[in-house]
Backbone atoms as SQL, in Angstrom:
CREATE TABLE atoms (id INTEGER PRIMARY KEY, chain TEXT, resi INTEGER, resn TEXT, atom TEXT, x REAL, y REAL, z REAL);
INSERT INTO atoms VALUES
  (1, 'A', 1, 'MET', 'N', 96.278, -63.983, 135.491),
  (2, 'A', 1, 'MET', 'CA', 95.684, -63.082, 136.301),
  (3, 'A', 1, 'MET', 'C', 94.560, -62.304, 135.189),
  (4, 'A', 2, 'ASP', 'N', 93.376, -62.244, 135.638),
  (5, 'A', 2, 'ASP', 'CA', 92.373, -61.292, 135.023),
  (6, 'A', 2, 'ASP', 'C', 91.845, -60.145, 135.789),
  (7, 'A', 3, 'PHE', 'N', 92.414, -58.708, 134.986),
  (8, 'A', 3, 'PHE', 'CA', 91.708, -57.630, 135.631),
  (9, 'A', 3, 'PHE', 'C', 90.012, -57.873, 135.199),
  (10, 'A', 4, 'LYS', 'N', 89.319, -57.060, 135.788),
  (11, 'A', 4, 'LYS', 'CA', 88.405, -56.783, 135.329),
  (12, 'A', 4, 'LYS', 'C', 88.071, -55.169, 134.728),
  (13, 'A', 5, 'THR', 'N', 87.300, -54.930, 134.308),
  (14, 'A', 5, 'THR', 'CA', 87.141, -53.262, 133.812),
  (15, 'A', 5, 'THR', 'C', 85.996, -52.734, 133.875),
  (16, 'A', 6, 'VAL', 'N', 85.960, -51.595, 134.135),
  (17, 'A', 6, 'VAL', 'CA', 84.683, -51.375, 134.909),
  (18, 'A', 6, 'VAL', 'C', 84.674, -49.858, 134.236),
  (19, 'A', 7, 'SER', 'N', 83.771, -49.698, 132.755),
  (20, 'A', 7, 'SER', 'CA', 83.651, -48.879, 131.582),
  (21, 'A', 7, 'SER', 'C', 83.234, -47.238, 132.488),
  (22, 'A', 8, 'GLY', 'N', 83.850, -46.255, 131.851),
  (23, 'A', 8, 'GLY', 'CA', 83.373, -44.683, 132.694),
  (24, 'A', 8, 'GLY', 'C', 83.996, -44.036, 131.436),
  (25, 'A', 9, 'LYS', 'N', 83.160, -42.680, 131.219),
  (26, 'A', 9, 'LYS', 'CA', 83.159, -41.887, 131.329),
  (27, 'A', 9, 'LYS', 'C', 84.519, -41.047, 130.941),
  (28, 'A', 10, 'TYR', 'N', 85.034, -41.136, 131.903),
  (29, 'A', 10, 'TYR', 'CA', 86.350, -40.480, 132.023),
  (30, 'A', 10, 'TYR', 'C', 87.633, -41.322, 132.374),
  (31, 'A', 11, 'ASN', 'N', 88.145, -41.599, 131.434),
  (32, 'A', 11, 'ASN', 'CA', 89.387, -42.756, 130.620),
  (33, 'A', 11, 'ASN', 'C', 90.776, -42.296, 129.753),
  (34, 'A', 12, 'LYS', 'N', 90.927, -41.284, 130.229),
  (35, 'A', 12, 'LYS', 'CA', 91.962, -40.464, 129.698),
  (36, 'A', 12, 'LYS', 'C', 92.934, -40.844, 130.226),
  (37, 'A', 13, 'GLN', 'N', 93.130, -41.188, 131.762),
  (38, 'A', 13, 'GLN', 'CA', 93.970, -41.954, 132.656),
  (39, 'A', 13, 'GLN', 'C', 93.932, -43.347, 132.766),
  (40, 'A', 14, 'LYS', 'N', 94.873, -43.794, 133.154),
  (41, 'A', 14, 'LYS', 'CA', 94.702, -45.554, 132.965),
  (42, 'A', 14, 'LYS', 'C', 94.906, -45.621, 134.795),
  (43, 'A', 15, 'VAL', 'N', 93.419, -46.296, 135.182),
  (44, 'A', 15, 'VAL', 'CA', 93.219, -46.129, 136.854),
  (45, 'A', 15, 'VAL', 'C', 93.652, -47.598, 136.873),
  (46, 'A', 16, 'LYS', 'N', 94.346, -48.659, 137.727),
  (47, 'A', 16, 'LYS', 'CA', 94.092, -49.946, 138.060),
  (48, 'A', 16, 'LYS', 'C', 94.332, -50.014, 139.624),
  (49, 'A', 17, 'ILE', 'N', 93.120, -50.717, 140.401),
  (50, 'A', 17, 'ILE', 'CA', 93.450, -51.137, 141.621),
  (51, 'A', 17, 'ILE', 'C', 93.351, -52.276, 142.358),
  (52, 'A', 18, 'TYR', 'N', 93.993, -52.461, 143.462),
  (53, 'A', 18, 'TYR', 'CA', 94.013, -54.361, 143.877),
  (54, 'A', 18, 'TYR', 'C', 93.322, -53.831, 144.658),
  (55, 'A', 19, 'THR', 'N', 92.690, -54.733, 145.266),
  (56, 'A', 19, 'THR', 'CA', 91.591, -54.970, 146.019),
  (57, 'A', 19, 'THR', 'C', 91.039, -55.898, 146.527),
  (58, 'A', 20, 'ILE', 'N', 90.367, -56.601, 148.297),
  (59, 'A', 20, 'ILE', 'CA', 89.891, -57.667, 148.604),
  (60, 'A', 20, 'ILE', 'C', 88.750, -57.714, 148.391),
  (61, 'A', 21, 'SER', 'N', 88.115, -58.406, 147.880),
  (62, 'A', 21, 'SER', 'CA', 86.348, -58.493, 147.460),
  (63, 'A', 21, 'SER', 'C', 85.284, -58.231, 148.781),
  (64, 'A', 22, 'THR', 'N', 86.153, -58.684, 149.838),
  (65, 'A', 22, 'THR', 'CA', 85.077, -58.337, 151.246),
  (66, 'A', 22, 'THR', 'C', 85.436, -56.805, 152.039),
  (67, 'A', 23, 'CYS', 'N', 86.864, -56.425, 151.605),
  (68, 'A', 23, 'CYS', 'CA', 87.070, -55.291, 152.313),
  (69, 'A', 23, 'CYS', 'C', 86.198, -53.786, 151.893),
  (70, 'A', 24, 'MET', 'N', 86.039, -53.273, 153.496),
  (71, 'A', 24, 'MET', 'CA', 84.878, -52.110, 152.981),
  (72, 'A', 24, 'MET', 'C', 85.237, -50.791, 152.406),
  (73, 'A', 25, 'TRP', 'N', 87.051, -50.717, 152.625),
  (74, 'A', 25, 'TRP', 'CA', 87.781, -49.911, 152.221),
  (75, 'A', 25, 'TRP', 'C', 87.439, -50.026, 150.255),
  (76, 'A', 26, 'CYS', 'N', 87.734, -51.497, 150.050),
  (77, 'A', 26, 'CYS', 'CA', 87.629, -51.840, 148.509),
  (78, 'A', 26, 'CYS', 'C', 86.494, -51.323, 148.124),
  (79, 'A', 27, 'THR', 'N', 85.450, -51.313, 148.682),
  (80, 'A', 27, 'THR', 'CA', 83.778, -51.449, 147.767),
  (81, 'A', 27, 'THR', 'C', 84.126, -49.670, 148.029),
  (82, 'A', 28, 'ARG', 'N', 84.326, -49.185, 148.662),
  (83, 'A', 28, 'ARG', 'CA', 84.152, -47.327, 148.989),
  (84, 'A', 28, 'ARG', 'C', 84.487, -46.960, 148.140),
  (85, 'A', 29, 'LEU', 'N', 85.791, -47.228, 147.874),
  (86, 'A', 29, 'LEU', 'CA', 86.448, -46.972, 146.472),
  (87, 'A', 29, 'LEU', 'C', 86.280, -47.126, 144.912),
  (88, 'A', 30, 'LYS', 'N', 85.719, -48.367, 144.782),
  (89, 'A', 30, 'LYS', 'CA', 85.115, -48.810, 143.608),
  (90, 'A', 30, 'LYS', 'C', 83.457, -48.041, 143.249),
  (91, 'A', 31, 'ARG', 'N', 83.126, -47.740, 144.414),
  (92, 'A', 31, 'ARG', 'CA', 81.890, -47.111, 144.631),
  (93, 'A', 31, 'ARG', 'C', 81.977, -45.545, 144.314),
  (94, 'A', 32, 'LYS', 'N', 83.254, -45.356, 144.512),
  (95, 'A', 32, 'LYS', 'CA', 83.475, -43.630, 144.276),
  (96, 'A', 32, 'LYS', 'C', 83.914, -43.463, 142.468),
  (97, 'A', 33, 'LEU', 'N', 84.701, -44.395, 142.050),
  (98, 'A', 33, 'LEU', 'CA', 84.967, -44.582, 140.890),
  (99, 'A', 33, 'LEU', 'C', 83.701, -44.794, 139.922),
  (100, 'A', 34, 'ASN', 'N', 82.860, -45.655, 140.555),
  (101, 'A', 34, 'ASN', 'CA', 81.591, -45.551, 139.995),
  (102, 'A', 34, 'ASN', 'C', 80.689, -44.481, 139.380),
  (103, 'A', 35, 'GLN', 'N', 80.598, -43.723, 140.931),
  (104, 'A', 35, 'GLN', 'CA', 79.675, -42.732, 140.760),
  (105, 'A', 35, 'GLN', 'C', 80.397, -41.575, 140.062),
  (106, 'A', 36, 'ASN', 'N', 81.725, -41.421, 139.545),
  (107, 'A', 36, 'ASN', 'CA', 82.529, -40.208, 139.544),
  (108, 'A', 36, 'ASN', 'C', 82.358, -40.711, 137.828),
  (109, 'A', 37, 'ASN', 'N', 81.843, -41.880, 137.223),
  (110, 'A', 37, 'ASN', 'CA', 82.142, -42.016, 135.732),
  (111, 'A', 37, 'ASN', 'C', 83.599, -42.518, 135.633),
  (112, 'A', 38, 'ILE', 'N', 84.285, -42.990, 136.310),
  (113, 'A', 38, 'ILE', 'CA', 85.606, -42.969, 135.821),
  (114, 'A', 38, 'ILE', 'C', 85.933, -44.464, 135.418),
  (115, 'A', 39, 'GLU', 'N', 86.663, -44.789, 134.420),
  (116, 'A', 39, 'GLU', 'CA', 87.077, -46.062, 133.653),
  (117, 'A', 39, 'GLU', 'C', 88.026, -46.550, 134.741),
  (118, 'A', 40, 'TYR', 'N', 87.886, -47.780, 134.988),
  (119, 'A', 40, 'TYR', 'CA', 89.358, -48.425, 135.848),
  (120, 'A', 40, 'TYR', 'C', 89.109, -49.523, 135.704),
  (121, 'A', 41, 'THR', 'N', 90.098, -50.419, 136.007),
  (122, 'A', 41, 'THR', 'CA', 90.724, -52.128, 136.051),
  (123, 'A', 41, 'THR', 'C', 90.269, -52.254, 137.691),
  (124, 'A', 42, 'TYR', 'N', 90.320, -53.713, 137.608),
  (125, 'A', 42, 'TYR', 'CA', 90.138, -53.831, 139.238),
  (126, 'A', 42, 'TYR', 'C', 90.750, -55.190, 139.632),
  (127, 'A', 43, 'LEU', 'N', 91.478, -56.016, 140.903),
  (128, 'A', 43, 'LEU', 'CA', 91.830, -57.451, 140.726),
  (129, 'A', 43, 'LEU', 'C', 91.752, -57.569, 142.199),
  (130, 'A', 44, 'ASP', 'N', 90.615, -58.816, 142.448),
  (131, 'A', 44, 'ASP', 'CA', 90.427, -58.931, 143.670),
  (132, 'A', 44, 'ASP', 'C', 91.504, -59.649, 143.989),
  (133, 'A', 45, 'ILE', 'N', 92.338, -59.448, 145.100),
  (134, 'A', 45, 'ILE', 'CA', 93.484, -60.340, 145.456),
  (135, 'A', 45, 'ILE', 'C', 93.010, -61.712, 146.182),
  (136, 'A', 46, 'ASP', 'N', 92.211, -61.435, 146.718),
  (137, 'A', 46, 'ASP', 'CA', 91.633, -62.463, 147.612),
  (138, 'A', 46, 'ASP', 'C', 91.127, -63.919, 147.058),
  (139, 'A', 47, 'LEU', 'N', 90.588, -63.354, 145.400),
  (140, 'A', 47, 'LEU', 'CA', 90.294, -64.606, 144.895),
  (141, 'A', 47, 'LEU', 'C', 90.687, -65.024, 143.982),
  (142, 'A', 48, 'LEU', 'N', 92.247, -64.733, 143.865),
  (143, 'A', 48, 'LEU', 'CA', 93.799, -65.292, 142.921),
  (144, 'A', 48, 'LEU', 'C', 93.959, -67.181, 143.742),
  (145, 'A', 49, 'THR', 'N', 94.454, -67.816, 142.850),
  (146, 'A', 49, 'THR', 'CA', 95.278, -68.929, 143.542),
  (147, 'A', 49, 'THR', 'C', 96.738, -68.272, 144.395),
  (148, 'A', 50, 'LEU', 'N', 96.979, -69.549, 145.222),
  (149, 'A', 50, 'LEU', 'CA', 97.933, -68.966, 146.178),
  (150, 'A', 50, 'LEU', 'C', 99.091, -68.548, 145.078),
  (151, 'A', 51, 'PRO', 'N', 99.512, -68.909, 143.899),
  (152, 'A', 51, 'PRO', 'CA', 100.486, -69.062, 143.707),
  (153, 'A', 51, 'PRO', 'C', 100.588, -67.576, 142.946),
  (154, 'A', 52, 'GLU', 'N', 99.495, -67.247, 142.277),
  (155, 'A', 52, 'GLU', 'CA', 99.151, -66.058, 141.861),
  (156, 'A', 52, 'GLU', 'C', 99.198, -64.742, 142.771),
  (157, 'A', 53, 'LYS', 'N', 98.353, -65.434, 143.968),
  (158, 'A', 53, 'LYS', 'CA', 98.388, -64.276, 145.076),
  (159, 'A', 53, 'LYS', 'C', 99.695, -63.597, 145.726),
  (160, 'A', 54, 'THR', 'N', 100.318, -64.772, 145.733),
  (161, 'A', 54, 'THR', 'CA', 101.915, -64.611, 145.826),
  (162, 'A', 54, 'THR', 'C', 102.488, -63.616, 145.147),
  (163, 'A', 55, 'GLU', 'N', 102.826, -63.572, 143.947),
  (164, 'A', 55, 'GLU', 'CA', 103.367, -62.919, 142.905),
  (165, 'A', 55, 'GLU', 'C', 102.678, -61.804, 143.374),
  (166, 'A', 56, 'VAL', 'N', 101.262, -61.274, 142.874),
  (167, 'A', 56, 'VAL', 'CA', 100.940, -59.988, 143.286),
  (168, 'A', 56, 'VAL', 'C', 101.018, -58.915, 144.225),
  (169, 'A', 57, 'LYS', 'N', 101.410, -59.601, 145.601),
  (170, 'A', 57, 'LYS', 'CA', 101.879, -59.139, 146.496),
  (171, 'A', 57, 'LYS', 'C', 103.609, -58.869, 147.025),
  (172, 'A', 58, 'SER', 'N', 104.189, -59.038, 146.248),
  (173, 'A', 58, 'SER', 'CA', 105.692, -59.634, 145.768),
  (174, 'A', 58, 'SER', 'C', 105.694, -58.389, 145.319),
  (175, 'A', 59, 'GLN', 'N', 104.736, -57.821, 144.153),
  (176, 'A', 59, 'GLN', 'CA', 105.080, -56.864, 143.200),
  (177, 'A', 59, 'GLN', 'C', 104.481, -55.938, 144.332),
  (178, 'A', 60, 'LEU', 'N', 103.420, -55.781, 144.437),
  (179, 'A', 60, 'LEU', 'CA', 102.636, -54.439, 145.233),
  (180, 'A', 60, 'LEU', 'C', 103.998, -54.081, 146.696),
  (181, 'A', 61, 'ARG', 'N', 104.638, -55.199, 146.935),
  (182, 'A', 61, 'ARG', 'CA', 105.942, -54.610, 147.885),
  (183, 'A', 61, 'ARG', 'C', 106.803, -53.588, 147.614),
  (184, 'A', 62, 'GLN', 'N', 107.036, -53.562, 146.483),
  (185, 'A', 62, 'GLN', 'CA', 107.585, -52.074, 145.992),
  (186, 'A', 62, 'GLN', 'C', 107.276, -51.391, 146.220),
  (187, 'A', 63, 'TYR', 'N', 105.975, -50.932, 146.324),
  (188, 'A', 63, 'TYR', 'CA', 105.501, -49.631, 146.814),
  (189, 'A', 63, 'TYR', 'C', 104.894, -49.368, 148.314),
  (190, 'A', 64, 'ARG', 'N', 104.727, -50.523, 149.033),
  (191, 'A', 64, 'ARG', 'CA', 104.388, -49.934, 150.040),
  (192, 'A', 64, 'ARG', 'C', 104.678, -51.473, 150.811),
  (193, 'A', 65, 'ARG', 'N', 105.822, -51.146, 152.063),
  (194, 'A', 65, 'ARG', 'CA', 106.470, -52.511, 152.466),
  (195, 'A', 65, 'ARG', 'C', 105.164, -53.412, 153.356),
  (196, 'A', 66, 'ILE', 'N', 104.457, -53.164, 154.172),
  (197, 'A', 66, 'ILE', 'CA', 103.261, -53.524, 154.726),
  (198, 'A', 66, 'ILE', 'C', 102.152, -53.070, 153.915),
  (199, 'A', 67, 'LEU', 'N', 101.407, -54.333, 152.925),
  (200, 'A', 67, 'LEU', 'CA', 100.042, -53.889, 152.361),
  (201, 'A', 67, 'LEU', 'C', 99.162, -53.681, 152.950),
  (202, 'A', 68, 'ALA', 'N', 98.400, -53.132, 152.118),
  (203, 'A', 68, 'ALA', 'CA', 96.928, -52.174, 152.846),
  (204, 'A', 68, 'ALA', 'C', 96.194, -52.230, 151.614),
  (205, 'A', 69, 'PHE', 'N', 95.042, -52.425, 151.593),
  (206, 'A', 69, 'PHE', 'CA', 94.215, -52.020, 150.703),
  (207, 'A', 69, 'PHE', 'C', 93.028, -51.355, 151.107),
  (208, 'A', 70, 'PRO', 'N', 92.407, -50.766, 149.999),
  (209, 'A', 70, 'PRO', 'CA', 92.990, -50.666, 148.389),
  (210, 'A', 70, 'PRO', 'C', 94.202, -50.003, 147.765),
  (211, 'A', 71, 'MET', 'N', 94.885, -50.598, 147.007),
  (212, 'A', 71, 'MET', 'CA', 96.407, -49.608, 146.462),
  (213, 'A', 71, 'MET', 'C', 95.967, -49.409, 144.881),
  (214, 'A', 72, 'MET', 'N', 95.704, -47.791, 144.648),
  (215, 'A', 72, 'MET', 'CA', 95.621, -47.112, 143.500),
  (216, 'A', 72, 'MET', 'C', 96.671, -47.090, 142.754),
  (217, 'A', 73, 'PHE', 'N', 96.572, -47.420, 141.296),
  (218, 'A', 73, 'PHE', 'CA', 97.797, -46.772, 140.515),
  (219, 'A', 73, 'PHE', 'C', 97.189, -45.753, 139.355),
  (220, 'A', 74, 'ILE', 'N', 97.724, -44.800, 138.997),
  (221, 'A', 74, 'ILE', 'CA', 97.060, -44.364, 137.853),
  (222, 'A', 74, 'ILE', 'C', 98.119, -43.459, 136.787),
  (223, 'A', 75, 'ASP', 'N', 98.109, -44.157, 136.301),
  (224, 'A', 75, 'ASP', 'CA', 99.133, -44.101, 134.752),
  (225, 'A', 75, 'ASP', 'C', 100.185, -45.047, 135.161),
  (226, 'A', 76, 'ASP', 'N', 100.122, -46.103, 136.306),
  (227, 'A', 76, 'ASP', 'CA', 101.422, -46.697, 137.024),
  (228, 'A', 76, 'ASP', 'C', 102.004, -45.974, 137.880),
  (229, 'A', 77, 'GLU', 'N', 101.784, -44.991, 138.155),
  (230, 'A', 77, 'GLU', 'CA', 102.079, -44.404, 139.577),
  (231, 'A', 77, 'GLU', 'C', 101.077, -44.591, 140.399),
  (232, 'A', 78, 'PHE', 'N', 101.578, -44.893, 141.707),
  (233, 'A', 78, 'PHE', 'CA', 101.612, -45.592, 143.055),
  (234, 'A', 78, 'PHE', 'C', 100.783, -44.056, 143.836),
  (235, 'A', 79, 'ILE', 'N', 99.422, -44.320, 144.301),
  (236, 'A', 79, 'ILE', 'CA', 98.413, -43.273, 144.974),
  (237, 'A', 79, 'ILE', 'C', 98.166, -43.828, 146.275),
  (238, 'A', 80, 'GLU', 'N', 99.119, -42.993, 147.368),
  (239, 'A', 80, 'GLU', 'CA', 98.749, -43.435, 148.626),
  (240, 'A', 80, 'GLU', 'C', 97.434, -43.384, 149.247),
  (241, 'A', 81, 'ASN', 'N', 96.908, -44.125, 150.047),
  (242, 'A', 81, 'ASN', 'CA', 95.467, -43.790, 150.676),
  (243, 'A', 81, 'ASN', 'C', 94.953, -42.346, 150.864),
  (244, 'A', 82, 'GLN', 'N', 95.555, -41.577, 151.384),
  (245, 'A', 82, 'GLN', 'CA', 95.100, -40.303, 152.181),
  (246, 'A', 82, 'GLN', 'C', 94.945, -39.309, 150.707),
  (247, 'A', 83, 'PHE', 'N', 95.446, -39.905, 149.775),
  (248, 'A', 83, 'PHE', 'CA', 95.766, -38.577, 148.634),
  (249, 'A', 83, 'PHE', 'C', 94.706, -39.449, 147.352),
  (250, 'A', 84, 'ILE', 'N', 93.638, -40.641, 147.562),
  (251, 'A', 84, 'ILE', 'CA', 92.695, -41.255, 146.435),
  (252, 'A', 84, 'ILE', 'C', 91.753, -39.897, 146.353),
  (253, 'A', 85, 'ASP', 'N', 91.158, -39.846, 147.848),
  (254, 'A', 85, 'ASP', 'CA', 89.914, -38.619, 147.263),
  (255, 'A', 85, 'ASP', 'C', 89.994, -37.527, 146.195),
  (256, 'A', 86, 'GLN', 'N', 91.426, -36.696, 146.342),
  (257, 'A', 86, 'GLN', 'CA', 91.823, -36.031, 145.593),
  (258, 'A', 86, 'GLN', 'C', 92.075, -36.621, 144.379),
  (259, 'A', 87, 'LYS', 'N', 92.972, -37.574, 143.935),
  (260, 'A', 87, 'LYS', 'CA', 93.374, -37.637, 142.635),
  (261, 'A', 87, 'LYS', 'C', 91.789, -38.046, 142.019),
  (262, 'A', 88, 'ILE', 'N', 91.186, -38.552, 142.512),
  (263, 'A', 88, 'ILE', 'CA', 89.379, -38.524, 141.714),
  (264, 'A', 88, 'ILE', 'C', 88.641, -37.875, 141.382),
  (265, 'A', 89, 'GLN', 'N', 88.983, -36.681, 142.664),
  (266, 'A', 89, 'GLN', 'CA', 88.023, -35.366, 141.277),
  (267, 'A', 89, 'GLN', 'C', 89.327, -34.518, 140.723),
  (268, 'A', 90, 'ASP', 'N', 90.880, -34.916, 141.131),
  (269, 'A', 90, 'ASP', 'CA', 91.585, -34.233, 139.727),
  (270, 'A', 90, 'ASP', 'C', 91.335, -35.112, 138.250),
  (271, 'A', 91, 'LEU', 'N', 90.718, -36.342, 138.490),
  (272, 'A', 91, 'LEU', 'CA', 90.731, -37.579, 137.094),
  (273, 'A', 91, 'LEU', 'C', 89.517, -36.998, 136.377),
  (274, 'A', 92, 'VAL', 'N', 88.280, -36.119, 137.352),
  (275, 'A', 92, 'VAL', 'CA', 87.036, -35.879, 136.548),
  (276, 'A', 92, 'VAL', 'C', 87.300, -34.557, 136.061),
  (277, 'A', 93, 'ASN', 'N', 88.172, -33.490, 136.846),
  (278, 'A', 93, 'ASN', 'CA', 88.532, -32.403, 136.497),
  (279, 'A', 93, 'ASN', 'C', 89.123, -31.789, 135.166),
  (280, 'A', 94, 'ASP', 'N', 90.485, -32.897, 134.950),
  (281, 'A', 94, 'ASP', 'CA', 90.880, -33.051, 133.819),
  (282, 'A', 94, 'ASP', 'C', 90.571, -33.639, 132.996),
  (283, 'A', 95, 'ALA', 'N', 89.767, -34.123, 133.108),
  (284, 'A', 95, 'ALA', 'CA', 88.965, -34.372, 131.473),
  (285, 'A', 95, 'ALA', 'C', 88.451, -33.462, 130.580);
């Protein structure tokens, strides 16, 4: 599985997101990270092979039983969706 990296000025913390390529909320999160110049890696799980998709979904269910995307991690800590906007602001402020 190849995560894609988007470079950014703010890269002190490792930001990783799991997304679906056609999901408007996923697109919104990518846009917010880009607008705030935050470096991140992402994986569009809908573009994976079936075995890869099954493996990723299984891993993600450790954090959320019912999957909903996007799913964001900062330094391997899962961020609930209602806190994502605040965490993006924190990444910029902490830099």
